[in-house]
Wavefront OBJ file of the C-alpha trace (Angstrom):
o trace
v 0.000 0.000 0.000
v 1.311 3.449 -0.952
v -0.058 6.840 0.049
v 1.072 9.891 -1.934
v 0.366 13.022 0.086
v 0.233 16.760 -0.449
v 0.879 16.770 -4.208
v -0.632 19.028 -6.859
v -2.558 16.361 -8.775
v -3.461 16.429 -12.466
v -5.809 13.502 -12.998
v -5.935 13.857 -16.836
v -9.508 12.588 -16.866
v -12.193 13.630 -19.315
v -13.232 16.221 -16.705
v -9.810 17.834 -17.366
v -8.889 18.408 -13.734
v -5.633 20.287 -13.998
v -6.435 22.604 -16.912
v -6.748 26.282 -16.137
v -8.691 28.741 -18.261
v -5.568 29.659 -20.216
v -4.826 25.995 -20.995
v -1.916 25.743 -18.596
v -1.424 23.218 -15.811
v -3.261 23.941 -12.574
v -3.975 20.868 -10.474
v -5.565 20.415 -7.068
v -3.905 19.483 -3.792
v -4.941 15.875 -3.249
v -3.705 12.604 -1.783
v -3.676 9.293 -3.659
v -4.005 5.908 -1.966
v -2.803 2.840 -3.878
v -3.641 -0.706 -2.857
v -3.247 -4.080 -4.593
v -1.775 -2.427 -7.667
v -4.751 -0.110 -8.195
v -5.737 3.430 -7.276
v -8.101 3.064 -4.324
v -8.834 6.670 -3.442
v -8.086 10.217 -4.600
v -9.108 12.885 -2.112
v -7.754 15.679 0.054
v -6.393 14.749 3.471
v -6.563 10.951 3.310
v -5.852 9.507 6.755
v -4.980 5.868 7.371
v -5.805 3.886 10.500
v -2.815 3.235 12.743
v -2.971 -0.465 11.885
v -2.526 0.176 8.156
v 0.882 -0.633 6.703
v 1.571 1.891 3.988
v 4.595 3.632 2.533
v 3.918 7.348 2.629
v 5.467 9.476 -0.132
v 5.555 13.207 0.554
v 4.817 15.066 -2.697
v 4.644 18.565 -1.168
v 5.483 21.158 -3.790
v 5.413 18.526 -6.536
v 3.202 17.899 -9.539
v 1.579 14.447 -9.608
v 0.493 12.987 -12.947
v -0.407 9.636 -14.439
v 2.684 7.691 -15.440
v 3.882 8.925 -18.818
v 3.336 6.809 -21.949
v 5.435 6.481 -25.099
v 3.003 5.434 -27.827
v 5.647 4.259 -30.326
v 9.167 3.058 -29.641
v 11.536 0.122 -29.979
v 12.750 -0.162 -26.399
v 14.232 -3.587 -25.719
v 13.944 -4.754 -29.300
v 16.678 -2.404 -30.522
v 19.063 -2.402 -27.594
v 21.540 0.405 -27.110
v 25.253 -0.139 -27.831
v 24.833 -3.807 -28.746
v 25.029 -3.697 -32.537
v 23.557 -6.551 -34.558
v 23.585 -8.827 -31.507
v 21.067 -6.627 -29.718
v 19.042 -5.511 -32.728
v 15.941 -7.642 -33.342
v 13.795 -4.873 -34.786
v 13.598 -5.787 -38.497
v 13.362 -9.221 -40.124
v 14.428 -7.634 -43.384
v 14.428 -10.630 -45.722
v 10.668 -11.049 -46.139
v 8.456 -7.991 -46.715
v 5.294 -9.505 -45.199
v 5.666 -10.929 -41.680
v 2.442 -10.444 -39.687
v 3.218 -13.459 -37.475
v 6.249 -11.849 -35.800
v 5.627 -10.912 -32.163
v 7.553 -8.205 -30.341
v 7.181 -10.112 -27.078
v 9.599 -12.733 -28.427
v 12.396 -10.198 -28.987
v 12.134 -7.507 -26.308
v 14.899 -7.743 -23.723
v 13.734 -6.205 -20.443
v 17.383 -5.932 -19.374
v 17.886 -3.158 -21.949
v 19.100 -0.060 -20.071
v 16.357 1.968 -21.740
v 13.763 0.431 -19.415
v 15.544 1.884 -16.393
v 15.908 5.219 -18.191
v 12.156 5.201 -18.797
v 11.315 4.557 -15.153
v 13.659 7.340 -14.016
v 11.869 9.699 -16.437
v 8.416 8.891 -15.032
v 7.490 6.713 -18.026
v 5.501 3.779 -16.717
v 4.317 2.124 -19.931
v 5.027 2.083 -23.640
v 4.116 0.587 -27.006
v 7.018 -1.313 -28.557
v 7.406 -3.473 -31.620
v 9.017 -4.188 -34.977
v 10.568 -1.548 -37.219
v 9.613 -0.313 -40.669
v 11.777 -2.287 -43.094
v 8.849 -4.525 -44.047
v 5.472 -3.734 -45.593
v 3.982 -5.747 -42.719
v 6.364 -5.870 -39.792
v 4.471 -7.789 -37.121
v 2.734 -7.326 -33.794
v 3.373 -4.559 -31.264
v 2.931 -4.984 -27.510
v 1.864 -2.482 -24.857
v 3.760 -3.102 -21.625
v 4.922 -1.678 -18.322
v 8.505 -0.518 -17.873
v 9.552 -2.218 -14.615
v 10.279 -5.921 -14.301
v 12.402 -8.763 -15.578
v 9.902 -11.141 -17.230
v 8.103 -9.551 -20.150
v 5.115 -11.857 -19.721
v 4.464 -10.138 -16.373
v 4.663 -6.640 -17.888
v 2.144 -7.052 -20.702
v -0.953 -4.870 -20.703
v -2.044 -5.794 -24.233
v -0.542 -8.235 -26.741
v -0.987 -8.021 -29.605
v -1.675 -4.303 -29.326
v -1.299 -3.309 -32.993
v -0.173 -4.638 -36.391
v 2.788 -2.739 -37.843
v 2.675 -1.706 -41.503
v 5.078 0.632 -43.289
v 4.971 2.923 -46.308
v 7.567 4.944 -48.137
v 11.300 5.089 -47.953
v 12.206 2.316 -45.511
v 10.703 -0.710 -47.311
v 11.877 0.733 -50.662
v 15.473 1.118 -49.482
v 15.561 -2.221 -47.682
v 14.525 -4.293 -50.705
v 16.009 -2.205 -53.509
v 19.138 -4.345 -53.866
v 17.538 -7.735 -53.411
v 15.918 -8.159 -56.814
v 12.486 -8.492 -55.212
v 9.505 -6.294 -54.380
v 8.934 -3.733 -53.068
v 11.113 -1.117 -54.698
v 8.333 1.393 -55.417
v 5.483 2.913 -53.426
v 3.090 1.214 -55.859
v 4.486 -2.173 -54.869
v 4.239 -1.401 -51.149
v 0.559 -0.517 -51.493
v -0.095 -3.447 -53.822
v 1.563 -5.987 -51.539
v -0.346 -4.674 -48.529
v -3.652 -4.825 -50.407
v -2.916 -8.391 -51.514
v -2.190 -9.411 -47.932
v -5.297 -7.669 -46.614
v -7.433 -9.235 -49.362
v -6.266 -12.705 -48.347
v -6.637 -11.906 -44.657
v -10.161 -10.561 -45.112
v -11.198 -13.700 -46.971
v -9.651 -15.852 -44.262
v -11.351 -13.877 -41.467
v -14.718 -14.129 -43.220
v -14.369 -17.883 -43.419
v -13.221 -18.088 -39.815
v -16.205 -15.992 -38.722
v -18.699 -17.926 -40.819
v -19.624 -15.053 -43.114
v -18.834 -11.415 -42.559
v -16.046 -9.760 -40.613
v -16.472 -6.813 -38.280
v -14.859 -4.661 -40.954
v -17.507 -5.743 -43.482
v -20.242 -4.519 -41.156
v -18.502 -1.195 -40.591
v -17.994 -0.592 -44.312
v -21.628 -1.426 -45.024
v -22.775 0.979 -42.316
v -20.659 3.740 -43.834
v -18.426 4.368 -40.802
v -14.847 3.751 -39.817
v -14.992 4.499 -36.086
v -12.883 2.742 -33.475
v -15.580 0.731 -31.671
v -15.373 -3.044 -31.908
v -18.390 -4.300 -33.864
v -17.914 -7.990 -33.194
v -15.227 -10.119 -31.626
v -13.500 -12.897 -33.519
v -13.799 -15.299 -30.603
v -17.579 -14.881 -30.608
v -17.879 -16.339 -34.115
v -17.714 -20.006 -35.112
v -14.446 -21.187 -36.619
v -15.432 -22.629 -39.996
v -11.945 -22.951 -41.406
v -8.687 -24.407 -40.174
v -6.246 -21.913 -38.622
v -3.537 -20.594 -40.910
v -0.313 -19.507 -39.192
v 0.389 -16.661 -41.635
v -3.145 -15.235 -41.604
v -4.358 -15.886 -38.067
v -2.598 -12.740 -36.743
v -5.003 -10.661 -38.845
v -8.087 -11.889 -36.966
v -7.957 -9.217 -34.209
v -7.262 -6.556 -36.858
v -10.348 -7.417 -38.884
v -12.357 -7.829 -35.688
v -11.314 -4.209 -35.010
v -9.856 -5.146 -31.654
v -6.450 -3.694 -32.559
v -5.381 -1.098 -35.154
v -2.976 -1.051 -38.018
v 0.080 0.885 -36.880
v 1.137 2.721 -40.016
v 4.663 4.076 -40.432
v 4.040 7.191 -42.539
v 6.042 10.375 -42.969
v 5.226 11.977 -46.345
v 1.899 13.441 -47.410
v 1.415 10.884 -50.185
v 2.150 7.965 -47.850
v -0.299 9.295 -45.262
v -3.019 9.489 -47.900
v -2.224 5.980 -49.177
v -2.470 4.561 -45.653
v -5.826 6.279 -45.121
v -7.091 5.070 -48.494
v -6.228 1.428 -47.825
v -7.494 1.401 -44.225
v -10.822 2.795 -45.396
v -11.044 0.280 -48.226
v -10.991 -2.501 -45.641
v -12.797 -0.667 -42.808
v -9.909 -1.062 -40.378
v -8.738 0.941 -37.390
v -5.377 2.658 -37.783
v -2.931 5.011 -36.136
v -0.779 7.336 -38.253
v 2.666 6.975 -36.714
v 5.340 9.691 -37.185
v 3.062 11.716 -39.476
v 5.950 14.090 -40.176
v 4.133 16.078 -42.861
v 0.792 15.915 -41.071
v 0.775 19.673 -40.509
v 0.524 20.120 -44.293
v -2.739 18.137 -44.497
v -4.177 18.554 -41.008
v -7.788 19.070 -42.115
v -7.739 15.961 -44.301
v -6.314 13.845 -41.470
v -8.989 15.174 -39.123
v -11.669 14.245 -41.659
v -10.297 10.692 -41.842
v -10.951 10.146 -38.134
v -7.589 8.476 -37.565
v -5.351 9.594 -34.673
v -1.702 10.575 -35.059
v 1.364 9.540 -33.081
v 3.855 12.301 -33.834
v 7.633 11.958 -33.614
v 10.502 11.573 -33.389
v 10.909 15.312 -33.906
v 13.996 15.441 -31.683
v 16.241 13.940 -34.342
v 18.076 15.002 -37.475
v 16.466 15.165 -40.910
v 18.471 12.115 -41.878
v 16.465 11.046 -44.936
v 14.386 12.560 -47.706
v 10.938 11.728 -46.367
v 11.463 13.614 -43.095
v 12.758 16.846 -44.636
v 9.667 18.685 -43.350
v 9.710 17.325 -39.791
v 8.862 20.079 -37.306
v 7.761 20.354 -33.674
v 4.760 22.405 -34.835
v 3.091 19.295 -36.317
v 1.411 18.208 -33.075
v -0.119 21.630 -32.472
v -1.398 22.039 -36.019
v -3.002 18.580 -35.931
v -4.515 19.118 -32.481
v -6.003 22.453 -33.544
v -7.585 20.729 -36.555
v -9.266 18.187 -34.259
v -6.902 15.223 -34.564
v -6.230 13.197 -31.419
v -2.458 13.374 -30.957
v 0.133 11.421 -29.017
v 3.857 12.172 -28.975
v 6.534 9.488 -29.231
v 10.327 9.166 -29.159
v 10.660 6.238 -31.575
v 13.477 5.149 -29.247
v 16.348 4.759 -29.981
v 15.929 7.367 -32.750
v 15.292 9.772 -29.869
v 16.069 8.405 -26.422
v 13.135 7.255 -24.320
v 13.917 9.667 -21.478
v 13.460 12.622 -23.843
v 9.688 11.967 -24.109
v 8.565 14.803 -21.780
v 11.082 17.128 -23.431
v 9.610 16.298 -26.853
v 6.172 17.214 -25.524
v 7.590 20.458 -24.122
v 9.152 21.395 -27.446
v 5.812 20.713 -29.155
v 4.196 23.081 -26.639
v 6.865 25.672 -27.405
v 5.935 25.321 -31.100
v 2.206 25.859 -30.548
v 0.602 22.828 -28.909
v -1.473 23.980 -25.891
v 0.182 23.178 -22.553
v -2.516 20.822 -21.305
v -2.678 19.080 -24.703
v 1.071 18.504 -24.452
v 0.612 16.533 -21.247
v -2.392 14.745 -22.739
v -0.185 13.629 -25.638
v 2.016 11.620 -23.266
v -0.701 10.467 -20.856
v -4.437 10.115 -21.544
v -4.421 10.677 -25.320
v -1.546 8.226 -25.728
v -3.500 5.653 -23.704
v -6.666 6.185 -25.742
v -4.811 5.879 -29.044
v -3.076 2.701 -27.835
v -6.407 1.230 -26.683
v -5.499 0.938 -22.988
v -7.263 3.928 -21.428
v -9.344 1.572 -19.296
v -6.165 0.804 -17.329
v -3.665 3.658 -17.688
v -3.347 7.269 -18.820
v -5.331 8.995 -16.066
v -5.601 8.962 -12.282
v -8.939 7.398 -11.403
v -10.190 4.965 -8.815
v -9.805 1.378 -10.027
v -7.147 2.117 -12.646
v -3.595 0.790 -12.478
v -1.582 2.685 -9.886
v 0.927 4.082 -12.399
v 1.930 7.507 -11.090
v 4.776 9.973 -11.613
v 5.712 12.722 -9.152
v 7.677 15.652 -10.619
v 9.343 18.611 -8.924
v 7.663 20.859 -11.503
v 5.947 20.799 -14.874
v 6.996 17.455 -16.432
v 7.582 19.118 -19.802
v 10.063 21.658 -18.446
v 13.674 20.586 -18.812
v 14.716 21.344 -15.215
v 11.875 19.357 -13.615
v 13.039 16.183 -11.915
v 11.246 12.950 -11.125
v 10.818 12.541 -7.367
v 8.949 9.206 -7.472
v 7.735 6.690 -10.056
v 5.054 4.218 -9.007
v 4.134 1.270 -11.250
v 1.311 -1.118 -10.417
v 1.191 0.312 -6.917
v 4.854 -0.385 -6.198
v 7.582 2.191 -5.808
v 9.774 1.713 -8.881
v 12.028 4.751 -8.396
v 12.690 7.431 -5.820
v 15.091 10.302 -6.345
v 16.785 10.053 -2.957
v 17.940 6.498 -3.540
v 20.771 5.435 -5.907
l 1 2 3 4 5 6 7 8 9 10 11 12 13 14 15 16 17 18 19 20 21 22 23 24 25 26 27 28 29 30 31 32 33 34 35 36 37 38 39 40 41 42 43 44 45 46 47 48 49 50 51 52 53 54 55 56 57 58 59 60 61 62 63 64 65 66 67 68 69 70 71 72 73 74 75 76 77 78 79 80 81 82 83 84 85 86 87 88 89 90 91 92 93 94 95 96 97 98 99 100 101 102 103 104 105 106 107 108 109 110 111 112 113 114 115 116 117 118 119 120 121 122 123 124 125 126 127 128 129 130 131 132 133 134 135 136 137 138 139 140 141 142 143 144 145 146 147 148 149 150 151 152 153 154 155 156 157 158 159 160 161 162 163 164 165 166 167 168 169 170 171 172 173 174 175 176 177 178 179 180 181 182 183 184 185 186 187 188 189 190 191 192 193 194 195 196 197 198 199 200 201 202 203 204 205 206 207 208 209 210 211 212 213 214 215 216 217 218 219 220 221 222 223 224 225 226 227 228 229 230 231 232 233 234 235 236 237 238 239 240 241 242 243 244 245 246 247 248 249 250 251 252 253 254 255 256 257 258 259 260 261 262 263 264 265 266 267 268 269 270 271 272 273 274 275 276 277 278 279 280 281 282 283 284 285 286 287 288 289 290 291 292 293 294 295 296 297 298 299 300 301 302 303 304 305 306 307 308 309 310 311 312 313 314 315 316 317 318 319 320 321 322 323 324 325 326 327 328 329 330 331 332 333 334 335 336 337 338 339 340 341 342 343 344 345 346 347 348 349 350 351 352 353 354 355 356 357 358 359 360 361 362 363 364 365 366 367 368 369 370 371 372 373 374 375 376 377 378 379 380 381 382 383 384 385 386 387 388 389 390 391 392 393 394 395 396 397 398 399 400 401 402 403 404 405 406 407 408 409 410 411 412 413 414 415 416 417 418 419 420
């Protein structure tokens, strides 16, 4: 049991406790009681009976937020300073690999996990890279622990697909497709066509996506669940990973930078009635209204990196603010190790500096990130019954001089500043 006392609490709930009239951060002085890994109570002046055994954390003068969330990174699957031996991010010999699972490659001993905890980051979305048209399955997990199976919040959490420069460059010298954007789109459509047929047969008729397309909408609600339907065909190892995608339980996670690639991803996702997140979205500020009209959310970043290739020549910290103003739900990511995981709050701060409202900046690494990743029922805000993932900062988390005083994950103290 942990009791956090005297902090200025920003719950990041839909009621927007913590947002002042000018959009800045203005929380309330509250205590938070955590028990059995969950938030049990949030209220001023919580007092425990003398018999209660609880670790009391004094947060006086500090800002208390939900644990921060990185919505797109490669922590543990691309390990730092370990070269090829520690890089399991891209199986770059086959352009279509939906059956690959990040959980089989992520090393929780990667130093980046500890860096995340020390930065107040309590959970993240990690998975394969972008060398393949279909890269495989992402996982959403906590950042403290040794056995990845114990850290999983959602697996699979998304299906990685990639457009543009990376698949083109990877396969250009192999004498095989794809070497053009046409081939990338064509190969993805062919895979989705086969997967849709397979899912229809598995579900005994129509998929959830069929029903959505026929109703004229592409919202994020699950229409039917694959496990609720009779299995009328034998499982196929290559196509079975698509079942939760076509049941609309998890989204496509689309690596897109350029305007044309963003539009191609939207076009294909709508053709098949699938959920999708637009990851990186580097030129999103150039087509913000069109992205808003699509209904798909954006995971922006890594902006804290060099313009190292053609398709990110227009990368800019203003992208998040322009998209948010247009009505797009936005999360901010590091794409670790492209930008280091501990720079996540700094990236949000730089987006605020470039025009994103202050409160929206914190949303982009807490509640909005959780909603986009499909885990808001457990993390992303401070509410009774949710996972006790909490970060205590000496100031505004997005200001460079603010330090992390405490990080709590699943109701256990994962880091405290006064201990080595």
